C-alpha positions, -999 to +999 in steps of 0.1 A: +001+000+000+033+023+012+045+020-022+015+032-043+007+053-023+042+064-034+040+061-070+004+080-071+024+113-055+051+111-080+030+109-102+005+139-094+040+162-085+049+155-119+016+163-134+022+192-112+056+206-121+045+202-160+016+219-158+031+248-146+061+246-167+051+234-196+036+246-223+028+217-243+011+238-275+040+264-277+060+230-270+047+207-297+044+236-323+082+241-315+092+203-313+077+195-346+093+228-367+128+216-347+119+179-350+117+183-385+146+202-388+174+180-370+156+154-388+164+171-423+197+176-420+202+142-402+188+126-432+217+118-454+223+096-433+194+070-435+159+069-420+167+055-388+192+083-378+170+108-395+140+096-375+159+093-341+175+129-342+143+145-347+130+126-324+148+136-299+148+170-309+108+177-304+110+159-271+138+179-259+119+210-275+086+198-260+101+196-227+135+218-221+124+247-244+089+251-227+106+247-192+133+273-213+108+300-223+094+298-184+126+307-177+128+339-199+093+349-190+109+349-155+140+364-161+122+389-180+097+397-152+121+401-128+151+418-134+142+456-125+162+471-154+143+469-183+177+467-208+195+440-184+159+422-184+157+419-218+194+408-223+194+381-194+165+367-204+177+359-238+208+349-231+204+324-202+179+304-217+197+302-255+228+287-240+212+265-218+188+252-251+223+247-272+244+236-238+214+206-238+205+204-272+247+198-280+240+167-249+214+155-259+226+147-296+263+143-290+256+118-264+227+096-265+228+075-296+215+079-330+224+113-341+256+111-370+258+150-366+258+165-333+271+199-340+255+203-367+221+195-354+229+218-330+232+246-350+191+252-350+186+258-318+212+292-324+180+306-340+161+304-304+178+336-298+153+355-317+123+334-304+136+343-267+139+373-272+104+378-285+089+363-254+111+383-228+095+416-245+060+400-246+061+391-213+080+421-195+049+443-216+022+419-203+037+425-169+036+464-169+003+466-187-008+443-156+006+468-127-006+500-148-040+483-149-040+473-113-024+512-099-047+524-123-078+505-100-067+515-070-071+553-081 
């Protein structure tokens, strides 16, 4: 009985964590696009390698990429200086994404071209910058609306 309660608790906590930190809609979109790009990069080695590397990239984007997006949005709204917030909220998740992507492709078997497979991830910086600006603007509008309601 104790093992069942522990398993249920782990599943519940995992679900709650995923619900809070993973945007499945954005993850599915970005994961599909990134998986397709990496699959095409590795297709010259054969279908097995294309599918393997593309699937790894897609799943990584779904899980890690959307958590990085949460980090980006949190940094954009928690740093007071606007320029510094945009810079940090763009650089930190981009560096994390590049490092994690290279690690996935270099150390998990099935990707014949790990460096080339990591290259599309470098293109994530403009996306992180966009979401940093967007989240910061939404947060500032919320604060303005709260201040306007108090008057």
